[in-house]
C-alpha positions in Angstrom: 0.1 -0.1 0.1 1.3 3.6 -0.9 -0.1 7.1 0.4 -2.3 7.3 -2.9 -4.0 4.1 -1.9 -4.5 5.1 1.7 -5.6 8.3 0.5 -8.2 6.4 -1.7 -9.2 4.5 1.1 -10.1 7.1 3.3 -12.3 8.7 1.0 -14.4 6.0 -0.3 -14.5 4.6 3.1 -13.8 7.1 5.7 -11.5 7.7 8.6 -14.4 5.9 11.3 -13.9 2.5 8.9 -10.4 2.6 9.1 -10.0 3.0 12.4 -12.0 0.0 12.7 -10.2 -2.0 10.2 -7.2 -1.2 12.4 -8.6 -2.4 15.5 -10.6 -5.3 14.2 -7.1 -6.4 12.3 -5.4 -6.3 15.5 -7.9 -8.1 17.5 -8.0 -4.8 19.5 -4.4 -4.4 20.0 -5.0 -1.0 18.6 -7.1 1.7 20.5 -9.0 3.9 18.6 -6.6 7.0 19.5 -3.7 4.8 18.7 -5.3 3.8 15.4 -5.9 7.2 14.2 -2.3 7.9 15.0 -1.0 5.5 12.8 -3.4 6.8 9.9 -2.3 10.3 10.4 1.4 9.1 10.5 1.1 7.3 7.2 -0.6 9.8 5.6 1.7 12.3 6.5 4.1 10.2 4.7 5.6 8.2 7.8 6.3 4.3 6.5 7.7 3.0 9.7 6.2 2.0 12.9 7.9 0.8 16.2 4.8 -0.3 18.3 5.3 -4.1 19.5 2.7 -5.2 16.7 4.4 -3.6 13.9 7.8 -4.4 14.7 6.9 -8.3 15.5 4.5 -8.6 12.8 5.3 -6.5 9.5 9.0 -5.8 10.1 8.2 -2.1 11.4 6.7 -1.7 7.6 3.2 0.7 9.0 2.0 0.7 5.2 1.9 -3.3 5.3 0.5 -3.1 8.8 -2.5 -1.1 7.6 -3.2 -2.8 4.5 -3.3 -6.3 6.0 -5.6 -4.9 8.3 -7.6 -3.5 5.3 -7.7 -6.6 3.6 -9.0 -8.5 6.6 -12.0 -5.7 7.3 -12.9 -6.0 3.5 -13.3 -9.7 3.1 -15.1 -9.1 6.4 -17.4 -6.7 5.1 -18.1 -8.8 2.0 -18.7 -11.8 4.5 -21.0 -10.0 7.1 -22.0 -6.6 6.1 -23.8 -6.0 10.0 -20.6 -7.4 12.0 -18.8 -5.0 10.0 -21.0 -2.1 10.6 -21.6 -2.7 14.1 -17.8 -2.9 14.7 -17.6 0.5 13.2 -20.1 2.0 15.4 -18.8 0.2 18.4 -15.3 1.9 17.5 -16.8 5.2 17.5 -18.6 4.4 20.9 -14.9 3.7 22.5 -13.1 6.4 20.5 -15.6 8.8 23.2 -14.0 7.1 25.9 -10.6 8.8 27.8 -7.2 7.1 27.2 -7.6 4.9 30.1 -11.4 3.5 29.2 -9.7 2.9 25.6 -7.1 0.9 26.6 -9.4 -1.3 28.8 -11.7 -1.9 26.1 -8.5 -2.8 23.9 -7.6 -5.6 26.8 -11.3 -7.0 26.6 -12.1 -6.7 22.7 -10.8 -10.2 22.0 -13.5 -11.5 24.1 -16.2 -8.7 23.3 -17.9 -11.0 20.9 -18.8 -8.1 18.7 
């Protein structure tokens, strides 16, 4: 994925969708705040990230991590549109929490049954 593709996804799907994709792709590792920071950094041209997920799974390649999460979420959307919409909706609600609240939800995300 490059900046043009990322910009196209943001234009087509929106920031909320992309934040939800990063959260779902990471099984809750990213909070909405962290996911949005990663997206904004990628849009600004940064291509490396050093969060433990990006380092361990994507060799610090921020664009590859985002691309993978987008692929996963697009497959989910094609298979179960209602679930993907529910994830976007819940992600918006989580984004309204303070940083501690977002972190707590991230810890519980794999067992939330969204």
